[in-house]
N, C-alpha and C positions, 0 to 999 in steps of 0.2 A: 585462700584473698579471707581480706579483711573486709568487713562489710560497719563498720561501728566502735567503740572505743568499749564501746559498754559491752558488748561481746567476751570482750578479752581481760573476764579478772586480773590483775593483776598489785604488786604491792605498790608503794604510797612513793616508794624512791624507782620502779620499775618507770623505765622507758620505755619509748614505743619502736620499736624498727624507727627508718628512719624514710623506708617504702608505705610501711603502715598509713603512716603522720602525712602524708603523701593523699593517700586514696583518703581518710579520713578529711584532710580537708574541701579532696575537689568532694566530698557523697554529701557535708555540708552547706556545703560554699555553690552547691546548682544550683540555676538558677532552673532547670527541671526539679516533680520529684522526684524522687526515687522510694523505693520500696523497694522490700524483700522477703520473701513469704520459704515452708521447707515446701517437702513433696505432698501434703495434703491442704495448702498454703495456706497454714498461719502465721500473718507477720511477722516474720522476728526483728523484722527495725524498718527508722522512716523518717524521714532525712527533713529537716526547718521546711520547707517547700511544700512538701508532700504534706503540710503537715496546714500546713495553709491553706496551700485549695483546699481540702478535701473538710474542711471548718476544722478537726479534730486537734486534738491535744495524743505526741507523744506514745502517753501512756494507754490513750483507750485505744488507738493504731493494732499498740500490740496486741491487746487484749479479741484484737479481730480477725477475721477469715478473710481470704482479697475479694472469695463470693461474692460478699457483701456489702463491694465497694463496685465490683464489674455489673451495670446491671447485663444480667440471660443468663449470668453465669454461676448453673449451682453447684452446689458442695463439692469441693478439686477427691478427689479421691486417691489414690498412685497415680505418681507420675514414672516413673519411672525410665519407662522410655521416649519420655519428652524427656531429659534429664542429660539421655541418654545424647538425644538428638543433637538439644541445646548447647550440650560441649566440643560442639565439631563446628555452630553451626548460628548464625544468631537468629533471632523473628520479631519484625514489625507487622503490630498485628491493628487497628481496627475500631475501638470501642466505644463505648458510653461510660463514665462512673459516675456516682451517685456520691451525691458530698453531705454533712453529717441534717443538714437543713432536710434535705428529700431532692438539692435540688438538680437535678445528670447535665451532664457538662460530652464536648465525645474529647475523645484524645488520643493520641496515635504512642500505645505503645511497644516501650524496650526493650526486650529481651533475652538475657540472657544466661549458664547457669555456669557453676564455680561450689566445688569439694571447699565440704568441714567439718575436718574431726573425720570423714570417711560421709559425710549427709551431699546432701543433697539439698540446697540454695539458692534462687533461683533471685535474681535484682532487674528488676523491672521497672524501666525507665517512663515517667510517664511526662507525655506533655502536651498541654491543653491547644485544642485542635482547632476553639469555637472562634477565633477570629480567618484564619485561614481559609477554613471551610466557609462561613461568613463571606469571603472574597469571593471566593468561587462561585459560591454558590449566585453570589447580581451580577458575575460580569456574564455568568449563565445565562439570569435572566434576565440584565442589559443588551445584551448580543438577540437575546428575540423579539426585547422589542423594540430595539432601532432596525431589524427586519421588516418588522412590523410598517413601523416607521416610514421605512424604501418603501414595499409595497404602497395597492389602494383597503389600508387596510383603514375603517369605519374610528375617528376619534374616541365612541362609547367601548368598540370591542380595547383599545388601546390603554386605557386609561381602566378597563378594568385589569387589565396586564400587569400592569405596576402596583391599583391595588393590592395583586394577587401575590406578589415581588415579595410584599415589604412584609404580608401576611407569611411566605414560608419564610421570613428572616425570622419572626419572632411567633411562636405555632402559639403563638396567649392572646392576639390580637389580633383585632378587627380594623378594618380601613373603610373611609369612606373620601369621595372627591366631588365635592357639591362645586358648581360654576355659577360665578356671575352675574346676574344679567344688572350694566350700567343703568337701560330703561325702570328697572322698577326698582332698583337696590335692592335684589331679592340673591338669595342662593335656589338654585335648582341642583338637584341627584344629576354625579354626573355618570358617579361610581358607586357602588356596596353591594360588593354581589354578597356576599357574607351578612348582611343586616338584614336582620326583617320588614317584606314590604314594607307591614303598614309604621313601621317607622320611618323608610324613606317616602313614601304616599303623604306621612304627616308631616316632615321637617321641608320635602320638597316646594319652595315658594320662601320657605323663613326670613324676613326680614334683616337690613343688614343692621346693628346700631347694639352701641355699648348695655353689655347685662345678655343680651337674647343668647345663649351659649355660650358653649366653646368658640363653636366656628362664625355668626352673625359677630359675636366678637373680637374677636379674630378679624377679621374682616375690614368691622370698624376703625378699629385699632390700625394694622397692617402689623399685629408682628404677635407671637408664638399668645397662644393663651394656653396654657397649662391649668386640671380644671383633677385637682387627685380625686376627690370625690362628691362624686354628681346629687349627694345625700344631702351633705353640710351646706355650699357653696350657692350661693346668692344668684347664681349667673344665671341657675338651671332651677330656679322653681318657677316655674313656668312649665319643663319639663321632665322633672326628675321622675315620675312618675310612667311618663312616656320613657325612659329608660332605663325603667327600670323593667320595666313588662320587657323588651329587648333585650333585658339580662344584659347590663355594660354599666356600673360603680362609677367607672372615671372618661373622660376625654382634655387629650390634647390637640388643639388645632390649633395649623401651620395657616399662615394666607399663599396663597398663592403671587408674587407677581410676575409680571413681568419685566422686560429687558428697561422701559419707560420709568418702572414703578406702581404702573397700575395693575388695581385690581386685575387680576383673571379670575378669584378662588381660594377653595379648600385645602389642605390633605389634613387627614384628622385623625388622627387612632386611639379606637377605644378600645378598655377593659372586662371582665365581666368581676374585676374587685380593686377596691379601690388601690390607684393607682400613680406612687412621686416615678417622674423618667428621669435616670440616671445616663449619667454621657454615650452612652450606645446608642439608648431612647432619641436622645436630641439630635442627635448626626445624623443617625433613621431620618426621620421626620422631614429634618432639614432634605435631608436627599433625598424623600419620593416629592415634594414638592417641587429643589430643582427638576425632578423628573415628569412631571409631571408638566409644568410651567416648556419644559421643551416640547412635552411633542402637541400643549393645547396652540401654543405660538409653528409648532410645524405646520397643524394644519391649518391654518391658522392663514397662512402663507403661503399655502398649498392651496385653499377654495382664495381668496384674493391673484394667488395666481391663474387661474384656472378662469374665472371668474375674465379675466384680463384675456387670455385667451379663444373664451366665447366668444368676447366680446370685437377684438382681431376678427374670427373668423365672420361674425356676419357680417364689419364693415366690408371685409373681404367679400359675400354676397355681393352686399348693393350695388357695389363700384362693380365688382364685375356688371353684374346686370345692371351698371345704367351704363361698363360700356362695351357692352352686347346694347342699346339699346344706342347710343348715341352711336355703334356703327353699323345700326340699320337705316340713321337717320344716313350716315355718309352715302355709303349706296348707293337708296333715293338719290341724295343729293348730287353722286357721280355718273349714275343717270341722266337725273337733269341737266349734268355737263357734261356729256360727254347725248342725247341728243338735240335735248331745246336750243345751243350756243352753236350747234354746230348748223341747226340749219339757216338760223340769220346771216352767218359766217359764210354756207355756201354761196346767200343771195348776194352778199355784199360782192364775193370774190367775182364771182358772178355773172353779175350784169357789169361792174365796173370795167369782167373784158368784151365780154360785149357791146359795149361805150367805147370804146377801144379797140375793136375790129371794124365797126360798125357805123360808129360815124367821127376817126381821126382824122380824117377830114375837115373834119366837120369840127378839130381843135386846135387852136393854137398848145406848143412847145409847156408852156407851164403846166396846161391843162390837162395834156397827154401824163408829162410829169406825174401829176398829182393824182389822177387813176390808178396811174403802177407802181405809186406809195400804196394807192390802201389798197393793190391785190398781195403787196408786197407785206404790208403789216398781217391783211388779215388769215391768210395760209402763215404766215409766225404766230396769231395765234390759234389754230387751231394748232399747229407742232405743238404752242404751250398747254392747252390745253391737253394735249393725249398728255403729254410730260407731266403732267398733275397726277392727273388718274394714277399714271404708273405709277409713279411715289406712295399713292393713295393709300394702291391694293397693296402695297410689299409687307406690310403685316400684318396683313391678313394670309398673305395665297400659303398654301401648304407648302412644305418644305419637305421633297422628297430625295431622301440622299441616295444615290448611289455613287457605283465608282467610277473614275472623271480621268477620262484621257485628256488633259493638256495640252501635249499637244496636237495633237488632232485638233482638238476646242482651237488654239486659236490658228491651226491653221487653216480648218475654214474659215473662221472668220475675215480673214485676212485675204483669202482669193475674191470672199462675198462683198469686202469694202473694196476692196482695189480696182474693182470691175466698172464703179460708179465713177471712179474718181478722172478729172481731164488725163487726155490721152497723151500731152504732153509733159504731162509729173510723172518724176523719175522718181521711181521707191526699190532703194538695196532691203530687205528682211532677215534679218539672225535670226533661224528660231534655233535657239539649242533644245539642248537633250531635255525637260521638261522632267516629276514629278510626277506619279500620276495623283488623285487627291479622293478624298470624299465628299461631298456636297449634292445642293439639286442644279442638274443639267442646263436645265432653262435657268436659270437664277444665274449661277457662274457663266454661262454663256454672253448673258449682257452686260455682264459686269466688265468682261474680256473686248462684246460689238467698242462697248463708253472707252476704252482701253482705246483700242488700236484708234478706233474714227477722229479718239482725239491724237493723237499722235499725227495720223497722215494729217488731219485740222491745220494746226499750228507747226506742220513746217514745207509746208503749202510753199511758203515765199524762198522756199533756201533750195540753187539749183541741183540739189538730191538729195533725197533725203533717204532716213538709214532707221531704219525703229530695229531695235534688237532687242529681243526675251530673252529672260534665264530663269530659272529658280536657285537657292537656293537652300538652306532645310540650317534652323533656332530655334534653341529653348520649345519645341516638342513642337513646330509649328515647318510649313513649312513656307517659306513668300519667293511669290512671285515677282517678277519686272519688268517693264518697259517699258525701253530707255530710247529718247525720240534727241531729233536732229533740232529742233526749234526755235520757236520762241523761244520757250520758255519764263518764269517768272522769276517776283520780284521777291525773294525769301522772307520778306518784311511780312508779305500776305501771304505767309504758308495756309494761317488759320481760318481765312474766308474761300482758304479751297474749295470745299465740303458741306459748306453751308448753299440752303436751296436762296435758287436765286442769288446768291453771287457771283458776276464774272470778275476776273479782275484783264480783258481785251475786252472795247465797244465791240455796238455788233459790221459797224460797216472794214473791219478789219481782221474778223471770226467772226461765225454767227453764228445764233446758239440761243437755250432758254434757262441755261445755270442749276439750271436742274438734274441733268446728268451725272456728276460725282454724289453729289447728294442718296441718289438713289444706289452707287455702287456701295459709297457710307453702309448704308442701311444695312445689304441685299451680305457684304463681309460680317458686318457686327451679326446677323440673326446665323450664321453662321460664328461664331465665335470668335474670327480672327478680328482685328483691321488696318485701316486703311492707310498711309507714307502718301509722303512727295517732299522731293529734292529737285530747283533749278537752279538756275543763273538769267538770268535774262537778255535773251538775244541771242544765246548757247545753249540753246533746250533742256529738258526736261524728265528727271525718272519717279513712272508710278508705280505704287507698288501695297499687292494687297497678300494677307498670310490667308494661307486654313490650318487649321487643327489637325496634326499626325495624328487619327484614331487608332 
């Protein structure tokens, strides 16, 4: 195999075979550097890219040994066995190479072997993987910092991780983050793990202004300030002795700006020698500033959310305490209503009945009617007080869920209520097979009592009352319906049915307080269900309630 034209002496008129011409084009025009050495490591050929990357001329390289380029490699002795391996296999290695100026850089080496005139030669293609390794390192560090942001790590630890990640990319750098205080127009230390403590203490609280170091000036102008040589730059006149004591001689500072262009702080990169930033350096400092802003903004927003959450929790606590206090007052009021108001009502009704019984012969018809009205309204007021108390206690009553035999509940309620109906009231009660449910036995019994009593009451004027009870399952709930053939109602007033004190019929036709259906609605909503009503005036109504299937 031919490695380059120079290795094959020929006359001026001699032409290379076609295959050799193709290889020479591949060798010289390759975008990766290619070196060829013998089994002692002595270089025998190098392409143009290898010379460019390493900084040597071809003549210089051909006087060198591969061990002088590969960091950590000792002088190569015989590689006969290796040559035998490479004849059948290729080899890929990760190594560091040294340039002519002494700088080292990571490379990926693709090795292969071939014979020339009975001797083994080695072709190594070297690919500069600096950028690839940098991207991998940056992605690893970025994932680590994002994981910190997702957790409960404090902002100063996160900033330190950001600083160290940039320092890892450039091992000769020292990085710092300063935070801006708008109230004092100063910069305070945020993260500087590899800067001496005396330096951090000295610049902590440095003012923002034109010519106040790299960072104070960057914050003032809101733009990148690059000081290549601290010893000669006017911005550092007052700070250069401090910088020299800390062992740094250059400082590039990038302002950290929020999404609204507000000053947040500065991100700075220092070096121990005078240095001018290249494109990679400029990209690195911009990246560090953006990432620092992401972290600071994240923690600021998180702090605001936490403060808002704590405020809401405080409000909830205060409102809960106020509600408890209101409930206590309501309990006291309920006690007052239950005891203090009942006594005068009983007195009114009682003395009115005495008047009717003992003095009826002395009262005319109008007087007796007036007293009867007083008794009736006193009794009605007592019923209204009872219903109001029942309604007010509902929200405070403990709900104890148990298995409910709904058919048995409807049957027991009907049997109890039908005994209270007038003897001439003919009632047909059809009770279907009802699906069992879960709920508070006493509360659901109260609902069923209201529905059945209303069905009996509002169908009392029919020749024969017919009440039908059914259950169906829909949308994850069991719906229980009570249908009657009584007075019904006008559909346009449906929304008023379940409001407290709302009645669609007057007291002369049907007695009541207008609270019963409000109690029903409140009970069913506490169980996670809903109540509905359908009716036709003069033909009857169907009232339904649903209970979730647990």
